[in-house]
C-alpha positions as CSV (number, residue, x, y, z in Angstrom):
1,X,27.8,8.9,21.9
2,X,29.4,6.2,19.9
3,X,30.2,2.8,21.6
4,X,33.1,0.7,20.3
5,X,34.2,-2.7,21.4
6,X,38.0,-3.1,20.9
7,X,40.1,-6.2,21.1
8,X,43.6,-5.7,22.7
9,X,45.2,-6.6,19.4
10,X,43.6,-3.7,17.6
11,X,44.3,-1.0,20.2
12,X,45.3,2.4,18.9
13,X,47.9,4.4,20.9
14,X,45.1,6.8,21.8
15,X,43.0,4.1,23.5
16,X,46.2,2.5,25.1
17,X,47.0,6.0,26.5
18,X,43.5,6.2,28.0
19,X,43.8,2.7,29.5
20,X,47.2,3.4,31.1
21,X,46.0,6.8,32.4
22,X,42.8,5.4,33.9
23,X,44.4,2.2,35.2
24,X,48.1,3.0,35.9
25,X,48.4,0.1,38.3
26,X,46.1,-2.2,36.4
27,X,42.3,-2.7,36.6
28,X,40.4,-4.3,39.5
29,X,37.5,-6.7,39.6
30,X,35.2,-3.7,40.1
31,X,36.4,-2.1,36.9
32,X,35.3,-5.1,34.7
33,X,32.0,-5.2,33.0
34,X,30.5,-8.4,31.6
35,X,28.0,-8.5,28.7
36,X,26.9,-10.8,25.8
37,X,28.0,-10.0,22.3
38,X,25.8,-10.5,19.2
39,X,27.1,-14.1,18.9
40,X,25.8,-14.8,22.5
41,X,29.3,-15.1,23.9
42,X,30.2,-13.6,27.3
43,X,32.6,-10.8,27.0
44,X,34.5,-9.1,29.8
45,X,35.8,-5.5,29.2
46,X,37.0,-2.3,30.8
47,X,35.6,1.1,29.8
48,X,37.5,4.2,28.8
49,X,35.9,7.3,27.3
50,X,36.7,10.2,25.0
51,X,34.4,13.2,24.5
52,X,32.5,11.4,21.7
53,X,33.2,7.6,22.2
54,X,32.9,4.9,24.8
55,X,35.5,2.2,24.3
56,X,34.9,-1.2,25.8
57,X,38.3,-3.0,25.7
58,X,38.1,-6.7,25.9
59,X,40.3,-7.9,28.7
60,X,42.6,-10.9,29.2
61,X,46.1,-11.6,30.3
62,X,47.5,-10.3,27.1
63,X,45.8,-6.9,27.6
64,X,47.4,-6.5,31.0
65,X,50.8,-7.4,29.6
66,X,50.4,-4.9,26.7
67,X,49.4,-2.1,29.1
68,X,52.4,-2.9,31.4
69,X,54.8,-3.0,28.4
70,X,53.4,0.3,27.1
71,X,53.6,1.9,30.5
72,X,57.2,0.7,30.8
73,X,58.1,2.2,27.4
74,X,56.8,5.6,28.5
75,X,58.8,5.4,31.7
76,X,62.0,4.5,29.8
77,X,61.4,7.5,27.4
78,X,61.0,9.8,30.4
79,X,64.0,8.4,32.2
80,X,66.6,10.1,30.0
81,X,67.6,12.5,32.9
82,X,71.0,11.8,34.4
83,X,70.8,10.5,38.0
84,X,73.3,11.4,40.7
85,X,74.6,8.8,43.1
86,X,75.8,9.9,46.5
87,X,78.5,8.2,48.4
88,X,78.8,8.0,52.2
89,X,80.0,11.6,52.6
90,X,76.8,13.0,51.2
91,X,78.4,14.4,48.1
92,X,77.4,13.2,44.6
93,X,79.9,10.9,42.8
94,X,81.1,12.2,39.5
95,X,80.8,10.1,36.4
């Protein structure tokens, strides 16, 4: 299985979809893994997997914002259905 470390700035839509699917309400402390990279720097990341690849996505405030923005875009796209508003008599108002 291939392992890939990805920075939030280089996320593909595939990996972003996996992140939002796995962490729809954001990730928790227990989801974070810490390791040392080849430069000896401490890196914190969350893991998502496909059939052949394990992605370790570096975390930070910007990743959380990117996931939230992406999730909001998907909701806006799905929210194209007309909503009915009821008045006090229980019948929907007409537009």
